[in-house]
C-alpha positions as CSV (number, residue, x, y, z in Angstrom):
1,M,41.0,-0.6,80.5
2,V,43.4,-2.5,78.0
3,P,41.8,-5.8,77.0
4,R,44.4,-8.9,78.3
5,A,44.5,-10.4,74.6
6,I,45.8,-6.9,73.1
7,L,48.0,-6.8,76.1
8,L,49.4,-9.8,75.8
9,L,49.9,-10.0,72.4
10,T,51.8,-6.2,72.7
11,V,53.9,-8.2,75.3
12,C,55.1,-10.9,72.9
13,I,55.7,-8.8,70.2
14,L,58.0,-6.8,72.4
15,W,59.4,-9.9,73.5
16,A,60.3,-11.3,70.3
17,G,62.2,-8.7,69.3
18,P,62.6,-7.4,65.6
19,M,63.8,-9.7,62.6
20,A,67.5,-10.8,62.9
21,R,69.6,-8.5,60.5
22,P,72.7,-9.1,58.5
23,R,75.5,-7.3,59.7
24,Y,78.9,-6.3,57.8
25,T,82.3,-5.5,58.4
26,A,83.5,-2.1,56.9
27,A,85.1,-3.9,54.2
28,G,81.6,-4.8,53.0
29,E,82.1,-8.8,54.3
30,L,79.1,-10.5,56.1
31,I,79.8,-11.0,59.5
32,R,78.4,-14.8,60.8
33,P,75.0,-14.7,61.6
34,E,74.4,-15.9,65.6
35,G,71.5,-17.4,66.9
36,W,70.1,-19.5,64.2
37,R,69.6,-22.7,65.5
38,E,66.6,-20.6,67.6
39,W,65.6,-19.6,64.1
40,K,62.2,-21.4,62.4
41,F,63.9,-25.1,60.7
42,V,62.7,-25.5,57.0
43,A,65.1,-29.3,55.9
44,A,67.6,-31.3,56.7
45,N,69.4,-33.2,53.8
46,Y,72.1,-35.7,53.4
47,G,74.6,-35.5,50.4
48,M,72.7,-33.3,48.1
49,G,75.1,-32.2,44.9
50,Y,74.3,-30.0,41.6
51,T,76.2,-32.1,39.4
52,E,76.0,-35.2,37.6
53,G,77.4,-38.2,38.7
54,S,77.3,-41.2,41.3
55,P,75.9,-39.9,44.5
56,E,78.6,-38.5,47.7
57,T,80.4,-41.3,49.3
58,A,79.5,-41.4,53.0
59,A,82.6,-40.6,53.7
60,N,82.2,-37.0,51.8
61,A,78.5,-36.5,52.4
62,T,77.5,-34.0,54.9
63,F,74.4,-33.5,56.6
64,H,72.4,-29.6,56.1
65,N,70.1,-28.1,57.7
66,I,68.7,-24.9,57.1
67,Y,67.0,-22.1,59.2
68,I,65.7,-19.2,58.3
69,Q,64.4,-15.8,60.7
70,P,60.5,-16.4,61.8
71,E,59.8,-13.2,60.5
72,A,61.1,-14.2,57.0
73,F,59.3,-17.1,57.3
74,A,56.4,-15.2,57.7
75,A,56.7,-12.8,55.6
76,Y,57.3,-15.5,52.6
77,K,54.4,-17.9,53.9
78,K,51.8,-14.6,53.7
79,S,53.6,-13.4,49.8
80,G,55.4,-16.2,48.5
81,V,58.6,-13.1,48.8
82,F,61.6,-13.1,50.9
83,P,61.8,-9.8,52.3
84,D,64.9,-7.9,52.5
85,G,67.1,-9.0,55.0
86,A,66.2,-12.4,54.9
87,M,69.1,-14.7,55.6
88,L,68.8,-18.9,55.1
89,V,71.5,-20.3,57.3
90,M,72.8,-23.6,56.0
91,E,75.0,-26.1,58.5
92,V,76.8,-28.3,57.3
93,V,78.1,-31.0,59.5
94,K,79.9,-34.4,59.0
95,P,78.0,-37.9,59.4
96,G,79.6,-40.1,62.4
97,T,78.6,-44.1,62.0
98,N,79.7,-46.5,65.2
99,A,79.7,-44.3,68.1
100,S,78.8,-45.2,72.1
101,I,75.7,-47.8,70.6
102,N,75.1,-47.0,67.3
103,K,75.8,-49.6,65.3
104,R,74.4,-48.8,61.7
105,G,73.1,-45.6,59.7
106,V,74.7,-42.6,60.3
107,F,73.8,-39.4,62.6
108,Q,75.2,-36.0,62.5
109,D,78.4,-35.6,64.1
110,Q,81.3,-32.8,64.0
111,F,79.8,-30.0,62.9
112,L,81.8,-27.6,60.1
113,G,80.3,-24.4,60.0
114,I,77.9,-22.6,58.1
115,E,77.0,-21.2,54.2
116,V,74.6,-18.3,54.2
117,A,71.9,-17.0,51.5
118,L,71.3,-13.4,51.5
119,K,68.6,-11.0,50.5
120,D,69.5,-7.5,50.4
121,S,68.8,-5.8,47.6
122,K,70.4,-1.9,48.4
123,R,73.7,-4.1,48.7
124,F,73.2,-6.3,45.9
125,P,72.1,-5.6,42.7
126,E,70.6,-9.2,41.6
127,K,69.3,-9.3,45.5
128,W,70.5,-12.2,46.6
129,A,74.0,-13.1,47.4
130,Y,75.8,-16.1,48.9
131,F,78.5,-16.8,51.7
132,N,80.4,-19.5,52.8
133,F,82.0,-19.1,56.7
134,I,83.7,-22.4,56.5
135,D,87.4,-23.1,55.9
136,R,87.5,-26.7,54.4
137,E,91.3,-26.5,54.3
138,H,92.6,-25.4,57.8
139,N,89.2,-27.1,60.1
140,T,87.8,-23.5,60.6
141,Q,84.8,-22.0,60.9
142,L,85.1,-17.8,59.5
143,A,83.9,-14.7,61.3
144,Q,83.3,-12.8,58.2
145,S,82.7,-13.5,54.5
146,K,82.4,-11.9,51.4
147,A,80.2,-13.1,48.9
148,F,80.6,-16.0,46.2
149,P,81.0,-14.6,42.8
150,K,78.0,-14.3,40.9
151,K,78.9,-17.4,38.5
152,S,79.5,-19.9,41.5
153,C,76.0,-19.6,43.6
154,W,73.5,-16.6,42.0
155,D,73.5,-18.2,38.4
156,C,71.9,-21.5,39.4
157,H,69.8,-20.6,42.3
158,N,68.3,-17.8,39.6
159,Q,67.6,-20.8,37.4
160,H,66.2,-23.5,39.6
161,A,65.2,-22.0,42.3
162,A,61.4,-22.5,43.1
163,A,60.9,-19.0,44.2
164,D,62.3,-15.9,45.2
165,N,65.9,-17.4,44.4
166,V,65.7,-19.7,47.0
167,F,65.4,-23.6,46.2
168,V,61.8,-24.2,47.9
169,Q,61.8,-27.6,46.4
170,F,63.8,-29.0,48.6
171,Y,62.4,-27.7,51.8
172,P,59.0,-28.9,53.0
173,A,58.3,-25.9,55.4
174,L,58.6,-23.5,53.0
175,R,57.1,-25.5,50.1
176,D,54.4,-26.2,51.9
177,A,53.7,-23.2,53.6
178,R,52.6,-21.5,50.2
179,T,49.9,-24.1,49.6
180,H,47.7,-23.7,52.0
């Protein structure tokens, strides 16, 4: 007879399914991931930027919510390295003010779309690539995206990321996962 704990663990593993994997078009573009809001939430920020100067004005600043597949989070927590196929999805959301009963402060209002950091060493010589699924000119969301040129994101991540090309210094759940 199978002990109840082993049976329950097996059912939980089968129910959870495998880690969400990146999917590509025939032309090699990343297909927009789905279901990221069900993944592990690792951080949020507002109005961050990587260039010198004044902070973003409220009219231009956006919220960013960052999610990662639970399995990729667990692997990082254990080893300090993200597994191949790890995707960090960054939701980009415009702030809102003065709506309903709100009279001060800002809240997350208009969803603009997502950007993705993806580790795929079979497809990218540098292991990591970065994708934008937001067409700001037409205010639409893209179904697929080409990787940004290496100079756009990869160089900065490689130079300034705290761990494995990821800015874990800004993501408390990832930063704190490795201190325990």
